C-alpha angles and dihedrals in degrees: 000000000000108000131182129198120220112184107311093334126088124211132194119214118231123232090270088054092244118134107279137182122345112238121223092222128043113263090235121030110220113217095211118000091196092064100034123047123208110233135188119262115280118239090256092051090049090050092053090047090051093051092049093046093049092048090052091046093058098034118086100028089109100030132303116052091213099055139051119235119211091265093046090048092050092049091049093049094046095048102034106028106032094135095045104043116056122211092016090154092057109093091206092055091048091048091051093047093046091048090055090054100039100092097177094041094230094136093248135083122236117206091261091052090048090048089064088066092049090051093049093047092047091049091050092046091050094047093244118148120235 
């Protein structure tokens, strides 16, 4: 889960990324606060948290909460990656894309299978060859 510390209190963000339940214990126990400062998430840490949160938001609507079905994947791509994935509304294009990512051919995408897409999109965006 993506947690944030605010003062001495830790909070966990809900699936919609709004502030959720206050935890009774800090998310990360600091061994010695005088030698180690608690800092806000870096932009890269926040980006990872966002990707994980969005995956979890879309996964599980059709079944397993740890995988994306074809429909869940299509909804995620249409709403979250409209400028990066062309023809996202075309079921054939989604089926082809999903098939290229689904390593175990179970018809669903695990987070690691989904992560392949994120890596490919990031590489293309950054101008890195694959």
